[in-house]
Structure formats: structure tokens, C-alpha cells
MIMI-511265 format. One record per residue (C-alpha): x, y, z; residue in three letters; residue number from 1. Coordinates in Angstrom, 2 decimals, decimal comma, padded with zeros to 5 digits. Example, Ala and Ser with C-alpha at 12.3 -4.5 7.8 and 13.67 -1.06 7.14 Angstrom:
2
R    east   north      up rest  nr
R  012,30 -004,50  007,80  ALA   1
R  013,67 -001,06  007,14  SER   2
//
This chain:
251
R    east   north      up rest  nr
R  000,00  000,00  000,00  MET   1
R  002,83  002,40  000,79  ILE   2
R  004,48  001,66 -002,58  LEU   3
R  001,15  002,11 -004,42  PHE   4
R  000,50  005,46 -002,72  SER   5
R  004,02  006,64 -003,64  TYR   6
R  003,56  005,88 -007,34  PHE   7
R  000,06  007,38 -007,35  SER   8
R  001,43  010,61 -005,88  ASN   9
R  004,22  010,56 -008,50  PHE  10
R  001,73  010,21 -011,36  VAL  11
R -000,44  013,03 -010,04  CYS  12
R  002,41  015,45 -009,36  THR  13
R  004,77  014,68 -012,27  SER  14
R  003,32  017,26 -014,66  GLY  15
R  005,08  020,03 -016,54  ARG  16
R  004,57  022,63 -013,80  ASN  17
R  005,39  020,27 -010,98  SER  18
R  008,57  020,57 -008,94  SER  19
R  008,84  016,81 -008,45  PHE  20
R  012,14  015,52 -009,91  PRO  21
R  011,95  013,27 -012,96  ARG  22
R  013,03  009,70 -012,27  LEU  23
R  013,35  008,60 -015,92  PHE  24
R  014,92  009,76 -019,17  PHE  25
R  012,64  010,72 -022,03  SER  26
R  013,23  009,41 -025,53  GLY  27
R  012,41  012,80 -027,02  LEU  28
R  015,06  015,48 -027,42  SER  29
R  014,85  018,66 -025,41  ASN  30
R  013,06  021,18 -027,60  LYS  31
R  013,66  024,17 -025,33  THR  32
R  017,47  024,20 -025,50  CYS  33
R  019,15  026,34 -028,14  GLY  34
R  021,59  025,02 -030,73  ILE  35
R  025,07  026,37 -030,07  LYS  36
R  026,52  025,40 -033,42  ASN  37
R  024,05  024,66 -036,25  PRO  38
R  026,75  022,91 -038,33  TYR  39
R  027,20  020,11 -035,78  TYR  40
R  023,70  018,79 -035,24  ARG  41
R  024,60  015,12 -035,29  LYS  42
R  024,49  013,10 -032,12  LYS  43
R  027,76  012,82 -030,22  GLY  44
R  029,61  015,91 -031,55  LEU  45
R  029,99  017,79 -028,29  TRP  46
R  032,51  020,55 -027,72  GLU  47
R  034,94  018,34 -025,82  TRP  48
R  034,70  015,66 -028,51  ARG  49
R  035,42  018,18 -031,29  LYS  50
R  038,51  019,38 -029,41  LYS  51
R  039,64  015,79 -028,89  LEU  52
R  039,22  014,98 -032,60  ILE  53
R  041,14  018,14 -033,50  TYR  54
R  044,06  017,11 -031,25  ARG  55
R  044,07  013,55 -032,58  LEU  56
R  044,11  014,75 -036,19  ASN  57
R  046,84  017,26 -035,42  LYS  58
R  049,05  014,56 -033,90  ASN  59
R  048,28  012,22 -036,80  ARG  60
R  049,25  014,86 -039,37  TYR  61
R  052,49  015,52 -037,50  ARG  62
R  053,23  011,79 -037,26  ARG  63
R  052,67  011,28 -041,00  LYS  64
R  054,62  014,45 -041,87  PHE  65
R  051,59  016,06 -043,53  ILE  66
R  051,92  019,44 -041,83  THR  67
R  054,83  021,61 -043,04  PRO  68
R  057,84  021,98 -040,79  LYS  69
R  058,13  025,73 -041,41  SER  70
R  055,35  028,20 -042,25  TYR  71
R  055,74  031,04 -044,71  ASP  72
R  053,24  033,89 -044,37  SER  73
R  053,87  035,06 -047,96  GLU  74
R  053,19  031,64 -049,45  GLU  75
R  050,03  031,30 -051,53  LEU  76
R  047,25  029,05 -050,20  PRO  77
R  047,06  025,52 -051,48  ILE  78
R  043,42  025,63 -052,52  LYS  79
R  041,45  028,50 -053,97  SER  80
R  038,11  028,53 -055,78  LYS  81
R  039,22  030,84 -058,58  ASP  82
R  042,40  028,95 -059,49  SER  83
R  042,56  026,42 -062,29  GLY  84
R  040,91  026,22 -065,69  ASN  85
R  037,39  024,80 -065,80  VAL  86
R  035,59  023,42 -068,87  TRP  87
R  031,91  022,51 -069,00  GLU  88
R  030,36  019,77 -071,14  PHE  89
R  026,86  018,37 -071,51  LYS  90
R  025,39  015,00 -072,42  VAL  91
R  021,76  015,08 -073,55  GLN  92
R  019,01  012,50 -074,02  ASP  93
R  020,41  009,86 -071,70  LEU  94
R  018,16  006,78 -071,34  PRO  95
R  019,05  006,52 -067,64  ILE  96
R  016,86  007,35 -064,66  SER  97
R  017,64  010,20 -062,27  LEU  98
R  018,32  007,78 -059,42  LYS  99
R  020,93  005,90 -061,43  ARG 100
R  022,50  009,15 -062,67  LEU 101
R  022,78  010,34 -059,08  LYS 102
R  024,69  007,18 -058,15  LEU 103
R  027,03  007,69 -061,10  TYR 104
R  027,60  011,33 -060,14  SER 105
R  028,57  010,32 -056,59  LYS 106
R  031,09  007,86 -058,01  LEU 107
R  032,66  010,17 -060,60  LEU 108
R  032,71  013,50 -058,73  THR 109
R  036,21  014,62 -057,57  ASN 110
R  037,72  011,71 -059,49  LEU 111
R  040,63  011,83 -061,89  HIS 112
R  039,43  011,91 -065,48  LEU 113
R  041,38  008,80 -066,51  GLN 114
R  040,11  006,92 -063,44  ASP 115
R  036,56  007,91 -064,39  ALA 116
R  037,12  006,56 -067,90  LEU 117
R  038,43  003,29 -066,45  ASP 118
R  035,38  002,99 -064,19  TRP 119
R  032,97  003,55 -067,08  LEU 120
R  034,88  001,08 -069,25  ASN 121
R  034,38 -001,56 -066,57  ALA 122
R  030,61 -000,99 -066,35  PHE 123
R  028,57 -003,74 -068,05  PRO 124
R  025,73 -001,30 -068,77  ASN 125
R  025,55 -000,20 -072,40  ILE 126
R  023,60  002,94 -071,52  LYS 127
R  026,72  004,53 -069,99  THR 128
R  028,58  004,46 -073,32  ASN 129
R  027,37  007,96 -074,16  ARG 130
R  028,88  009,31 -070,94  ILE 131
R  032,09  007,39 -071,66  LEU 132
R  032,33  008,78 -075,20  ASN 133
R  031,67  012,32 -073,97  SER 134
R  034,40  012,08 -071,32  LEU 135
R  036,94  010,70 -073,79  SER 136
R  036,10  013,37 -076,37  GLU 137
R  036,35  016,13 -073,76  SER 138
R  039,75  014,81 -072,64  GLN 139
R  040,99  014,86 -076,22  LYS 140
R  039,53  018,32 -076,86  LYS 141
R  041,10  019,84 -073,73  ILE 142
R  044,51  018,40 -074,60  TYR 143
R  044,53  019,32 -078,31  GLU 144
R  042,59  022,59 -078,47  GLU 145
R  043,07  024,19 -075,04  PHE 146
R  046,50  022,80 -074,16  GLY 147
R  045,50  021,26 -070,84  GLY 148
R  047,57  018,76 -068,90  ASP 149
R  045,84  015,33 -068,96  PRO 150
R  047,52  014,27 -065,71  SER 151
R  045,89  017,15 -063,77  ARG 152
R  042,32  016,88 -065,07  LEU 153
R  039,68  016,13 -062,44  TYR 154
R  035,88  016,01 -062,60  ILE 155
R  034,92  019,00 -060,50  ASP 156
R  031,12  018,90 -060,48  ASN 157
R  028,23  016,97 -062,01  ILE 158
R  024,70  018,39 -062,40  ILE 159
R  021,70  016,22 -063,31  ILE 160
R  018,82  017,76 -065,27  ASN 161
R  015,40  016,21 -065,72  TYR 162
R  014,04  015,65 -069,20  GLY 163
R  010,59  014,57 -070,24  ARG 164
R  010,47  010,85 -071,05  PRO 165
R  009,42  009,59 -074,46  ILE 166
R  006,38  007,33 -074,54  LYS 167
R  006,02  004,79 -077,31  GLN 168
R  003,38  002,22 -078,16  ILE 169
R  004,64 -001,34 -077,88  LYS 170
R  002,92 -004,32 -079,44  HIS 171
R  002,45 -007,32 -077,15  HIS 172
R  001,26 -010,82 -077,80  ALA 173
R -002,33 -011,74 -078,68  LEU 174
R -003,02 -008,35 -080,22  GLY 175
R -002,42 -006,35 -077,03  ASN 176
R -000,71 -002,99 -076,87  PHE 177
R  001,15 -001,16 -074,11  GLY 178
R  003,00  002,09 -073,47  ILE 179
R  006,79  001,98 -073,11  MET 180
R  008,41  004,92 -071,31  CYS 181
R  012,05  005,81 -072,06  THR 182
R  014,09  008,32 -070,02  TRP 183
R  015,66  011,34 -071,72  ARG 184
R  017,63  013,06 -068,95  ASN 185
R  020,74  015,21 -069,35  SER 186
R  024,05  015,41 -067,53  LEU 187
R  026,26  018,50 -067,16  VAL 188
R  029,79  017,99 -065,84  TYR 189
R  032,76  020,30 -065,29  LYS 190
R  036,39  019,29 -065,75  ILE 191
R  038,97  021,26 -063,78  ARG 192
R  042,68  021,44 -064,40  GLU 193
R  044,15  021,36 -060,92  MET 194
R  046,94  023,90 -060,26  PRO 195
R  050,43  022,56 -059,72  MET 196
R  050,67  023,47 -056,02  ASN 197
R  047,32  021,83 -055,23  GLU 198
R  048,23  018,81 -057,35  TYR 199
R  051,54  018,45 -055,47  TYR 200
R  049,70  018,64 -052,14  GLN 201
R  047,14  016,05 -053,23  LYS 202
R  049,67  013,50 -054,48  ILE 203
R  052,79  013,81 -052,31  PHE 204
R  051,36  015,11 -049,02  ILE 205
R  047,87  013,62 -048,84  LEU 206
R  048,83  010,53 -050,84  GLY 207
R  045,76  010,57 -053,11  LYS 208
R  047,45  009,35 -056,27  VAL 209
R  045,23  008,44 -059,24  PRO 210
R  045,04  004,69 -059,65  LYS 211
R  045,63  004,87 -063,38  SER 212
R  048,90  006,76 -062,96  MET 213
R  050,33  004,64 -060,12  SER 214
R  049,40  001,35 -061,80  SER 215
R  050,97  002,44 -065,09  GLU 216
R  054,20  003,43 -063,33  LEU 217
R  054,38  000,13 -061,43  ARG 218
R  053,76 -001,85 -064,62  ASN 219
R  056,55  000,03 -066,38  ALA 220
R  058,96 -000,72 -063,52  VAL 221
R  057,88 -004,37 -063,39  TYR 222
R  058,33 -004,84 -067,15  ASP 223
R  061,75 -003,10 -066,97  LYS 224
R  060,82 -000,51 -069,56  ARG 225
R  062,66  002,27 -067,69  VAL 226
R  066,15  002,60 -066,32  ASP 227
R  067,23  003,09 -062,70  SER 228
R  067,46  006,88 -063,00  LYS 229
R  063,81  007,21 -063,98  ILE 230
R  062,82  004,78 -061,21  VAL 231
R  064,55  007,10 -058,74  THR 232
R  062,53  010,03 -060,09  GLU 233
R  059,32  008,01 -059,90  TRP 234
R  060,02  006,81 -056,36  PHE 235
R  057,48  009,10 -054,57  PRO 236
R  054,70  008,10 -056,96  TYR 237
R  054,85  004,32 -056,67  LEU 238
R  053,49  003,29 -053,26  THR 239
R  052,24  004,83 -050,02  SER 240
R  055,46  003,82 -048,24  HIS 241
R  057,59  005,64 -050,82  SER 242
R  055,45  008,77 -050,43  ARG 243
R  055,87  008,56 -046,65  PHE 244
R  059,65  008,41 -047,01  LEU 245
R  059,52  011,31 -049,47  PHE 246
R  057,72  013,45 -046,88  ARG 247
R  060,00  012,33 -044,07  LYS 248
R  063,39  012,77 -045,72  VAL 249
R  064,06  016,25 -047,16  PRO 250
R  065,15  016,29 -050,83  PRO 251
//
């Protein structure tokens, strides 16, 4: 009886305006508290955790020799939005749905142009041949007409545009007819020639070497198509361990 009276008093007095302390945790988030930083709204990114992640990344960059040993105030920044040549191309009337084009754009964005061509060559879908032909033609056009460097060409951005599908009448068996709907969407992509300082930072410091370039260099060394002097010059490009030694030991 004493326990029943305690819980009955708790139920009667545990309202919003009651001063009785809450003995449980609600599953709902607190709606009355303000958001300190609107850019970190995910669960678990508290202030102390952000500081801890910052210290861990700082020590990791120092351990991998990513941060420079000496800072120069007059040195230009590594990345800038206005630097680098950008070319825009468009592929129209693609028989691919918007959902599939979005998946392709996630795969090809910020990818080296030759790596993107290798990916599309490996796709078993025939519908992507138009994108493959457009990328190869744009690579050839940038190199021959605009004088761009093929080794520094990256896919900067991809925009998907909706196009009205084409409906056709299809003849079925037993004299039946149906309507066949075919997609006609368009794809706009931008190719950016990365500046030399940003390209150096991406390859030697961050270690993000294009797979096409590193595999071609390793195949040339394995087939003994180059001499020892060229292998010494290619040493930072070959593997992640060689890039680590290149950052560690000054030239």
C-alpha cells in the first residue's frame, strides 16, 4: 500500500509545472534548448569531442609528416576557388533514370578523369557508353585545343537535369498494346585542371594518387621498360610507403 500510494502521488504530481524531480529519461530530445553550433547537429559531436578529434588529427598529421615543418606567411594558399581552368560539357538524351545518374555522379565527382574513364569502361551497362564517349572526347579536346595537362584533369562537379520521357506504343502478344516509357535526362559535368601546387599537395602530401597513374608506373617498372634513373625520379609516386619516405626525408 505504501508503494502504491508513492507511485500514485508521483503520477499526479509529475506534470510540466510540478517541482517533483523526474526519475526517468525521455526518448524525445529537449526542444527548449538552443543550438550552439548549427553545423554540428549530429548526435555525439559535443565541444569536448570536437577538441579531442582536433588534437588527434593534429598529432596524426604531424606523425605522417603532412603538416609543413616551417610556415611562410607570404606563401600562396594551397586551394582557392578561382584557381585552375574549368571546362563545362553536356550529355543530352540519356536513357538513364535520375536515381541511377545520381549514383554515377557520386562515383565520378572529384575523381581523376582517366580513373573515371576506367570505371565507365568496366561498367557492363551499355547505356553509360554515351557518358564514356563524352568524357573521352572532352579529354581529347582539352589536350589538343586548349593545351590542358591530362595528368591534372579532375571532374569538379556533375549536375543532373530532368528531361521529359518519351512514350512509345509497344505491341504485345495476342493483339495487345502497351506504353513503353524511355528516359531522356541530361548530364552536365565540369572538368577542372588542378593547379600545380594543389596537385603536389594532393599526391605527395595527402597521398591521393590516381590509380591509373600509379598502376601504369608500377607496370613500367615491373616490365623493366625504364632505367634506374627514372625509377629514382618516380620513387614518390609508386606506393604509399615511398610517399611517406619522401615526406619524411628532405630532398
